[in-house]
N, C-alpha and C positions, 0 to 999 in steps of 0.2 A: 458903793465902795468897789474900788478896782481890786482885782485879784492880788494876793500877796505873793504868788509863785506862778511861774511858768515852767513847765517840763518839756523838754524837747523831744522826747520819745517815750511811747507808753512803756509801762513796766513789763519786763521779760517774764514769759510763762515760768512758773515755778517759784518766783519771788513773793514774799508776802504781799498782800494787798493792803489798802488802807484801812480796810475793815478790821485787820488784826492789830492795828495801832492802838495801844492803850495808854492814854495820856496819864494815868495814875502809875506808870512805871517810870523807871529811869531809862533815858536813851541817850546817845552820843553820836557824833559824826562817825561814820564809818572810817577806819584808819587810812584807806585810800582816797579820801575826799579832801580836797583843798578849797579853800574859800579865798576869792579874789574880790576885794572890795571895788565897788562901782559907784558913780554918783547916784544911781537909781536905787542902790541897795547892795547887791552882790551877786557873783556868779559861783556856783558850785561845780566842781569838775571831779568825777569819779574816774581814777586812773585804771581801775580795773574793768569797767564796764564802757569807758569812754563816754558817759553821759555827762551832758550839760544841763543844768537847771539855773534858773534865774530867781533870786529872791527880791521882790519888787518894793520893798521898804527897809528902812533901818531898823525898825523895831523887830521884824521877823529875823534879821541877821543878829541882832543882840540875843534873841532867844536861842537861835540854833548854836552860836557861839558858847553860850552859858550852860547848854543841857547837861553836859558832863559834870558841872558844879552843883546840881540840884538833885534831889532824891526822885522827882518825877517832873513831867512836863509842865503841869499846871503851875508848880512852884517856879519854874523858869520864866513862865509867861508873866507871873505876878511881879517877880524880881525886875522884869523889863518894863514894868508899868502897864500891863495888860490886866484889866479887872476881869474877875471871873465871868461877868455878864458879857464881856466883849471878846472872850477867848474862842468862840466859834471858828471864824475864819483862819486864826492862827493854828488851832487844832486840826482843821482840814488840811491845811498846807503842810503842816508836819507829817500828817498821815500820809499824804502824797509822797513826801520825801522818805519816809519809811518804806512805802511800797515800792519805791524805785531803788531801794538799797542805798540810799545816801545816809540814812540814819540806821543804827542798829541799837538793839537793846544792850543795856550797860553790861549785863552779863555774858554778852557775846565778845570776849575780849579775847 
């Protein structure tokens, strides 16, 4: 399976890394992140850090767009049609996005 995500630059020092990403918590897009649909999936652009990330399929785009509507990441994956047994690559990609400050915990509003 091809990767679901390409990140253009490594996470900055001081940012949460993907090991602090908890898929049993609620997450949402950072308020300074915009999603631009593309034929391959989408581009995410963070206006605060000027980072660009590529989402490589439409399923991960659906998950990212719906995160704020679900109590936790696993629920968002299920709603997008990703079964629990297939969530590994999606959780990894979302962890990378959290580590690069594209996603933030819901409480951080």
